[in-house]
ZADO-1210 file (C-alpha; in nm, 4 decimals, padded with zeros to 6 digits):
<atoms>
<atom x="11.5550" y="05.5430" z="-03.3104" code="MET" pos="1"/>
<atom x="11.3485" y="05.6329" z="-03.0060" code="VAL" pos="2"/>
<atom x="11.0796" y="05.3861" z="-02.8895" code="ARG" pos="3"/>
<atom x="10.7842" y="05.4876" z="-02.6747" code="ILE" pos="4"/>
<atom x="10.5848" y="05.2311" z="-02.4819" code="ASN" pos="5"/>
<atom x="10.2124" y="05.3273" z="-02.4860" code="LEU" pos="6"/>
<atom x="10.0602" y="05.0145" z="-02.3284" code="LEU" pos="7"/>
<atom x="10.0407" y="05.1351" z="-01.9670" code="PRO" pos="8"/>
<atom x="09.8640" y="05.4487" z="-02.0832" code="GLN" pos="9"/>
<atom x="09.6011" y="05.2475" z="-02.2653" code="LYS" pos="10"/>
<atom x="09.5459" y="05.0382" z="-01.9567" code="ARG" pos="11"/>
<atom x="09.5064" y="05.3504" z="-01.7477" code="GLU" pos="12"/>
<atom x="09.2559" y="05.4930" z="-01.9964" code="ALA" pos="13"/>
<atom x="09.0523" y="05.1709" z="-01.9902" code="ARG" pos="14"/>
<atom x="09.0571" y="05.1732" z="-01.6076" code="ARG" pos="15"/>
<atom x="08.9324" y="05.5348" z="-01.5983" code="SER" pos="16"/>
<atom x="08.6595" y="05.4558" z="-01.8486" code="SER" pos="17"/>
<atom x="08.5458" y="05.1554" z="-01.6412" code="SER" pos="18"/>
<atom x="08.5383" y="05.3562" z="-01.3193" code="GLU" pos="19"/>
<atom x="08.3359" y="05.6284" z="-01.4933" code="GLY" pos="20"/>
<atom x="08.0796" y="05.3746" z="-01.6139" code="SER" pos="21"/>
<atom x="08.0439" y="05.2290" z="-01.2666" code="GLN" pos="22"/>
<atom x="07.9934" y="05.5767" z="-01.1230" code="THR" pos="23"/>
<atom x="07.7146" y="05.6495" z="-01.3684" code="TRP" pos="24"/>
<atom x="07.5611" y="05.3123" z="-01.2963" code="LEU" pos="25"/>
<atom x="07.5604" y="05.3764" z="-00.9223" code="PHE" pos="26"/>
<atom x="07.4209" y="05.7242" z="-00.9828" code="ALA" pos="27"/>
<atom x="07.1373" y="05.5852" z="-01.1937" code="ILE" pos="28"/>
<atom x="07.0682" y="05.3153" z="-00.9378" code="LEU" pos="29"/>
<atom x="07.0632" y="05.5773" z="-00.6648" code="GLY" pos="30"/>
<atom x="06.8201" y="05.7901" z="-00.8599" code="ILE" pos="31"/>
<atom x="06.5961" y="05.4867" z="-00.9210" code="VAL" pos="32"/>
<atom x="06.6084" y="05.3901" z="-00.5528" code="VAL" pos="33"/>
<atom x="06.5326" y="05.7505" z="-00.4539" code="LEU" pos="34"/>
<atom x="06.2377" y="05.7596" z="-00.6942" code="GLU" pos="35"/>
<atom x="06.1107" y="05.4308" z="-00.5518" code="ILE" pos="36"/>
<atom x="06.1390" y="05.5668" z="-00.1962" code="VAL" pos="37"/>
<atom x="05.9612" y="05.8869" z="-00.2975" code="ILE" pos="38"/>
<atom x="05.6878" y="05.6881" z="-00.4716" code="LEU" pos="39"/>
<atom x="05.6461" y="05.4738" z="-00.1585" code="LEU" pos="40"/>
<atom x="05.6113" y="05.7858" z="00.0566" code="PHE" pos="41"/>
<atom x="05.3598" y="05.9378" z="-00.1871" code="VAL" pos="42"/>
<atom x="05.1678" y="05.6090" z="-00.2055" code="HIS" pos="43"/>
<atom x="05.1588" y="05.5855" z="00.1742" code="LYS" pos="44"/>
<atom x="05.0375" y="05.9471" z="00.1986" code="ALA" pos="45"/>
<atom x="04.7643" y="05.8805" z="-00.0587" code="LYS" pos="46"/>
<atom x="04.6598" y="05.5659" z="00.1261" code="GLU" pos="47"/>
<atom x="04.6348" y="05.7610" z="00.4527" code="ASP" pos="48"/>
<atom x="04.4341" y="06.0296" z="00.2739" code="GLU" pos="49"/>
<atom x="04.2030" y="05.7647" z="00.1248" code="LEU" pos="50"/>
<atom x="04.1474" y="05.6112" z="00.4690" code="VAL" pos="51"/>
<atom x="04.0517" y="05.9540" z="00.6064" code="LYS" pos="52"/>
<atom x="03.8156" y="06.0180" z="00.3146" code="VAL" pos="53"/>
<atom x="03.6522" y="05.6763" z="00.3599" code="LEU" pos="54"/>
<atom x="03.6140" y="05.7381" z="00.7337" code="ALA" pos="55"/>
<atom x="03.4568" y="06.0784" z="00.6663" code="LYS" pos="56"/>
<atom x="03.2266" y="05.9195" z="00.4095" code="ASN" pos="57"/>
<atom x="03.1200" y="05.6605" z="00.6682" code="ASP" pos="58"/>
<atom x="03.0423" y="05.9404" z="00.9150" code="GLU" pos="59"/>
<atom x="02.8330" y="06.1256" z="00.6547" code="ILE" pos="60"/>
<atom x="02.6502" y="05.8035" z="00.5640" code="THR" pos="61"/>
<atom x="02.5778" y="05.7380" z="00.9319" code="ALA" pos="62"/>
<atom x="02.4504" y="06.0966" z="00.9732" code="SER" pos="63"/>
<atom x="02.2224" y="06.0603" z="00.6706" code="ILE" pos="64"/>
<atom x="02.0860" y="05.7333" z="00.8081" code="THR" pos="65"/>
<atom x="02.0189" y="05.8941" z="01.1470" code="GLU" pos="66"/>
<atom x="01.8489" y="06.1953" z="00.9843" code="ILE" pos="67"/>
<atom x="01.6284" y="05.9626" z="00.7791" code="LYS" pos="68"/>
<atom x="01.5367" y="05.7719" z="01.0941" code="ARG" pos="69"/>
<atom x="01.4523" y="06.0926" z="01.2785" code="GLN" pos="70"/>
<atom x="01.2562" y="06.2225" z="00.9796" code="THR" pos="71"/>
<atom x="01.0548" y="05.9023" z="00.9647" code="ALA" pos="72"/>
<atom x="00.9838" y="05.9293" z="01.3371" code="ALA" pos="73"/>
<atom x="00.8857" y="06.2957" z="01.2941" code="HIS" pos="74"/>
<atom x="00.6393" y="06.2049" z="01.0206" code="THR" pos="75"/>
<atom x="00.4897" y="05.9377" z="01.2446" code="GLU" pos="76"/>
<atom x="00.4606" y="06.1827" z="01.5338" code="VAL" pos="77"/>
<atom x="00.2908" y="06.4396" z="01.3072" code="LYS" pos="78"/>
<atom x="00.0444" y="06.1756" z="01.1913" code="ALA" pos="79"/>
<atom x="-00.0329" y="06.0831" z="01.5530" code="GLN" pos="80"/>
<atom x="-00.0803" y="06.4495" z="01.6482" code="LEU" pos="81"/>
<atom x="-00.3164" y="06.5015" z="01.3561" code="LYS" pos="82"/>
<atom x="-00.5161" y="06.1966" z="01.4618" code="LEU" pos="83"/>
<atom x="-00.5408" y="06.3309" z="01.8175" code="LEU" pos="84"/>
<atom x="-00.6509" y="06.6750" z="01.6934" code="ARG" pos="85"/>
<atom x="-00.9156" y="06.5179" z="01.4712" code="ASP" pos="86"/>
<atom x="-01.0444" y="06.3190" z="01.7677" code="ARG" pos="87"/>
<atom x="-01.0512" y="06.6309" z="01.9867" code="GLU" pos="88"/>
<atom x="-01.2456" y="06.8222" z="01.7211" code="GLU" pos="89"/>
<atom x="-01.4939" y="06.5374" z="01.6844" code="ALA" pos="90"/>
<atom x="-01.5402" y="06.5182" z="02.0623" code="ILE" pos="91"/>
<atom x="-01.5825" y="06.8974" z="02.0807" code="ALA" pos="92"/>
<atom x="-01.8504" y="06.8868" z="01.8113" code="LYS" pos="93"/>
<atom x="-02.0337" y="06.6073" z="01.9893" code="LEU" pos="94"/>
<atom x="-02.0079" y="06.7904" z="02.3196" code="GLN" pos="95"/>
<atom x="-02.1354" y="07.1097" z="02.1576" code="SER" pos="96"/>
<atom x="-02.4255" y="06.9235" z="02.0015" code="ALA" pos="97"/>
<atom x="-02.5130" y="06.7783" z="02.3427" code="ARG" pos="98"/>
<atom x="-02.4813" y="07.0911" z="02.5556" code="THR" pos="99"/>
<atom x="-02.5622" y="07.3616" z="02.2980" code="GLY" pos="100"/>
<atom x="-02.9376" y="07.3059" z="02.2630" code="PRO" pos="101"/>
<atom x="-02.9656" y="07.2434" z="02.6351" code="THR" pos="102"/>
<atom x="-02.7919" y="07.5731" z="02.7087" code="GLY" pos="103"/>
<atom x="-03.0226" y="07.7541" z="02.4689" code="THR" pos="104"/>
<atom x="-03.3341" y="07.6143" z="02.6353" code="LEU" pos="105"/>
<atom x="-03.1975" y="07.7033" z="02.9783" code="LEU" pos="106"/>
<atom x="-03.1391" y="08.0576" z="02.8547" code="GLU" pos="107"/>
<atom x="-03.5024" y="08.0786" z="02.7452" code="LEU" pos="108"/>
<atom x="-03.6026" y="07.9598" z="03.0898" code="THR" pos="109"/>
<atom x="-03.3975" y="08.2386" z="03.2515" code="ARG" pos="110"/>
<atom x="-03.5496" y="08.4971" z="03.0170" code="ILE" pos="111"/>
<atom x="-03.9042" y="08.3827" z="03.0952" code="LEU" pos="112"/>
<atom x="-03.8540" y="08.3511" z="03.4712" code="THR" pos="113"/>
<atom x="-03.9941" y="08.6283" z="03.6960" code="PRO" pos="114"/>
<atom x="-03.7002" y="08.8403" z="03.8129" code="GLY" pos="115"/>
<atom x="-03.4702" y="08.6752" z="03.5593" code="GLY" pos="116"/>
<atom x="-03.3146" y="08.8113" z="03.2459" code="GLY" pos="117"/>
<atom x="-03.0791" y="08.7389" z="02.9569" code="PRO" pos="118"/>
<atom x="-02.7196" y="08.6269" z="02.9993" code="THR" pos="119"/>
<atom x="-02.5113" y="08.9262" z="02.8918" code="THR" pos="120"/>
<atom x="-02.2137" y="09.1353" z="02.9908" code="ASP" pos="121"/>
<atom x="-02.2961" y="09.3375" z="03.3022" code="ARG" pos="122"/>
<atom x="-02.0945" y="09.6440" z="03.1942" code="ASP" pos="123"/>
<atom x="-02.2624" y="09.6381" z="02.8537" code="LYS" pos="124"/>
<atom x="-02.6040" y="09.6213" z="03.0203" code="LEU" pos="125"/>
<atom x="-02.5269" y="09.9116" z="03.2552" code="GLU" pos="126"/>
<atom x="-02.4009" y="10.1211" z="02.9647" code="GLN" pos="127"/>
<atom x="-02.7192" y="10.0426" z="02.7710" code="LEU" pos="128"/>
<atom x="-02.9324" y="10.1521" z="03.0655" code="LYS" pos="129"/>
<atom x="-02.7532" y="10.4874" z="03.0696" code="ARG" pos="130"/>
<atom x="-02.7464" y="10.5478" z="02.6941" code="ASP" pos="131"/>
<atom x="-03.0823" y="10.4004" z="02.5891" code="SER" pos="132"/>
<atom x="-03.3082" y="10.3011" z="02.8779" code="PRO" pos="133"/>
<atom x="-03.5853" y="10.1962" z="02.6387" code="ALA" pos="134"/>
<atom x="-03.3556" y="09.9267" z="02.4910" code="SER" pos="135"/>
<atom x="-03.2745" y="09.7743" z="02.8316" code="ALA" pos="136"/>
<atom x="-03.4831" y="09.4906" z="02.9771" code="PRO" pos="137"/>
<atom x="-03.7709" y="09.5842" z="03.2025" code="ASN" pos="138"/>
<atom x="-03.6990" y="09.4006" z="03.5263" code="MET" pos="139"/>
<atom x="-04.0599" y="09.4534" z="03.6403" code="ASN" pos="140"/>
<atom x="-04.2000" y="09.2693" z="03.3393" code="TRP" pos="141"/>
<atom x="-04.4138" y="08.9657" z="03.4199" code="ASP" pos="142"/>
<atom x="-04.3006" y="08.6888" z="03.1813" code="PRO" pos="143"/>
<atom x="-04.6232" y="08.4978" z="03.2532" code="ARG" pos="144"/>
<atom x="-04.7881" y="08.7352" z="03.0071" code="ARG" pos="145"/>
<atom x="-04.6111" y="08.5487" z="02.7259" code="LEU" pos="146"/>
<atom x="-04.5743" y="08.1793" z="02.6514" code="TRP" pos="147"/>
<atom x="-04.4126" y="07.9787" z="02.3757" code="LEU" pos="148"/>
<atom x="-04.6010" y="07.7319" z="02.1594" code="THR" pos="149"/>
<atom x="-04.3204" y="07.6148" z="01.9295" code="SER" pos="150"/>
<atom x="-03.9403" y="07.6022" z="01.9281" code="PHE" pos="151"/>
<atom x="-03.7736" y="07.4504" z="01.6202" code="VAL" pos="152"/>
<atom x="-03.3978" y="07.4463" z="01.5511" code="GLU" pos="153"/>
<atom x="-03.2245" y="07.3500" z="01.2272" code="ALA" pos="154"/>
<atom x="-02.8607" y="07.4238" z="01.1408" code="ASN" pos="155"/>
<atom x="-02.8379" y="07.6549" z="01.4427" code="ARG" pos="156"/>
<atom x="-03.1287" y="07.8664" z="01.3263" code="THR" pos="157"/>
<atom x="-03.4344" y="07.8672" z="01.5501" code="VAL" pos="158"/>
<atom x="-03.7927" y="07.9636" z="01.4853" code="LYS" pos="159"/>
<atom x="-03.9987" y="08.0498" z="01.7893" code="ILE" pos="160"/>
<atom x="-04.3756" y="08.0860" z="01.7946" code="GLN" pos="161"/>
<atom x="-04.5871" y="08.1949" z="02.0846" code="GLY" pos="162"/>
<atom x="-04.8734" y="08.4000" z="02.2260" code="LEU" pos="163"/>
<atom x="-04.8640" y="08.7192" z="02.4296" code="ALA" pos="164"/>
<atom x="-05.1148" y="08.9458" z="02.5995" code="ARG" pos="165"/>
<atom x="-05.0116" y="09.2459" z="02.3898" code="ASP" pos="166"/>
<atom x="-04.7408" y="09.3862" z="02.1629" code="GLY" pos="167"/>
<atom x="-04.5326" y="09.5250" z="02.4520" code="GLU" pos="168"/>
<atom x="-04.4879" y="09.1742" z="02.5888" code="ASP" pos="169"/>
<atom x="-04.3558" y="09.0634" z="02.2509" code="VAL" pos="170"/>
<atom x="-04.1216" y="09.3644" z="02.2387" code="SER" pos="171"/>
<atom x="-03.9829" y="09.2840" z="02.5843" code="GLU" pos="172"/>
<atom x="-03.9197" y="08.9224" z="02.4848" code="PHE" pos="173"/>
<atom x="-03.7458" y="09.0461" z="02.1683" code="LEU" pos="174"/>
<atom x="-03.5234" y="09.2862" z="02.3689" code="ARG" pos="175"/>
<atom x="-03.4130" y="09.0081" z="02.6004" code="ARG" pos="176"/>
<atom x="-03.3303" y="08.7705" z="02.3162" code="LEU" pos="177"/>
<atom x="-03.1315" y="09.0430" z="02.1383" code="THR" pos="178"/>
<atom x="-02.9209" y="09.1094" z="02.4493" code="LEU" pos="179"/>
<atom x="-02.8626" y="08.7408" z="02.5220" code="SER" pos="180"/>
<atom x="-02.5176" y="08.5903" z="02.4571" code="ASP" pos="181"/>
<atom x="-02.6939" y="08.2790" z="02.3254" code="TYR" pos="182"/>
<atom x="-02.8789" y="08.4431" z="02.0355" code="PHE" pos="183"/>
<atom x="-02.7934" y="08.6621" z="01.7381" code="ALA" pos="184"/>
<atom x="-02.9706" y="08.8156" z="01.4394" code="ASP" pos="185"/>
<atom x="-03.3062" y="08.8109" z="01.6170" code="VAL" pos="186"/>
<atom x="-03.5813" y="08.9000" z="01.3675" code="THR" pos="187"/>
<atom x="-03.9469" y="08.9470" z="01.4446" code="LEU" pos="188"/>
<atom x="-04.1781" y="08.8135" z="01.1752" code="LEU" pos="189"/>
<atom x="-04.5235" y="08.9628" z="01.1082" code="PRO" pos="190"/>
<atom x="-04.7584" y="08.9100" z="01.4032" code="ALA" pos="191"/>
<atom x="-05.1359" y="08.8730" z="01.4124" code="SER" pos="192"/>
<atom x="-05.4169" y="08.8895" z="01.6649" code="ARG" pos="193"/>
<atom x="-05.6175" y="08.5901" z="01.7720" code="THR" pos="194"/>
<atom x="-05.8895" y="08.5076" z="02.0267" code="ILE" pos="195"/>
<atom x="-05.8289" y="08.2428" z="02.2907" code="ASP" pos="196"/>
<atom x="-06.0940" y="07.9729" z="02.2571" code="ASN" pos="197"/>
<atom x="-06.1299" y="07.9241" z="02.6317" code="VAL" pos="198"/>
<atom x="-06.0935" y="08.2687" z="02.7857" code="THR" pos="199"/>
<atom x="-06.2086" y="08.4617" z="02.4806" code="LYS" pos="200"/>
<atom x="-05.9241" y="08.7050" z="02.5476" code="VAL" pos="201"/>
<atom x="-05.7576" y="08.8746" z="02.2542" code="GLU" pos="202"/>
<atom x="-05.3944" y="08.7703" z="02.2215" code="LEU" pos="203"/>
<atom x="-05.1001" y="08.8493" z="01.9954" code="VAL" pos="204"/>
<atom x="-04.9723" y="08.5553" z="01.7948" code="LYS" pos="205"/>
<atom x="-04.6058" y="08.6123" z="01.7119" code="PHE" pos="206"/>
<atom x="-04.3175" y="08.4370" z="01.5374" code="GLU" pos="207"/>
<atom x="-03.9478" y="08.5188" z="01.5267" code="LEU" pos="208"/>
<atom x="-03.6231" y="08.3707" z="01.3978" code="SER" pos="209"/>
<atom x="-03.2714" y="08.3861" z="01.5404" code="ALA" pos="210"/>
<atom x="-02.9266" y="08.2312" z="01.5227" code="LYS" pos="211"/>
<atom x="-02.8149" y="08.0335" z="01.8243" code="VAL" pos="212"/>
<atom x="-02.4542" y="08.0646" z="01.9457" code="LYS" pos="213"/>
<atom x="-02.2870" y="07.7550" z="02.0961" code="TYR" pos="214"/>
</atoms>
């Protein structure tokens, strides 16, 4: 009878099985360690990315705050500019109210001064003399032939009343007012004749209206 001893073979098989299990265990542990390392790298990258995002967010927040501050200052500056403009307009209106009527009365003085005349553009006056001599002022006219008895202004509209020796004196006064830079829309109202109580001379009583420009 032949006998075969199988014990060493079984031991060798068990040893091979044990070594194979250890190899798988180390492989699994290696994979787990590798995954942990990868996760740490990914986590670190995400943390760095989050820090950058938070820093960028802080910059944007700071920019928004600065823009709001500048916008608030701009609104304040606009309000101050508006206040200054309103003051300038009020001062201009007051100045106009002070000097406007005075300028108008001075213009009447120039018109009714011997040798004087209306304030107007010189080129315009010379052109008028060439084109329509009858519409130009008569520099030889004696303004003492006409005098004013009333001058009333309301809302920049004036009504002037006066007496003149004849109708031509009234026409000359009307021409000068029409050419003046201080008057506009000069309109002669119906005139009448009257007798001076002292001299008994027949006079023309006239009235006109006009807009004053100042």
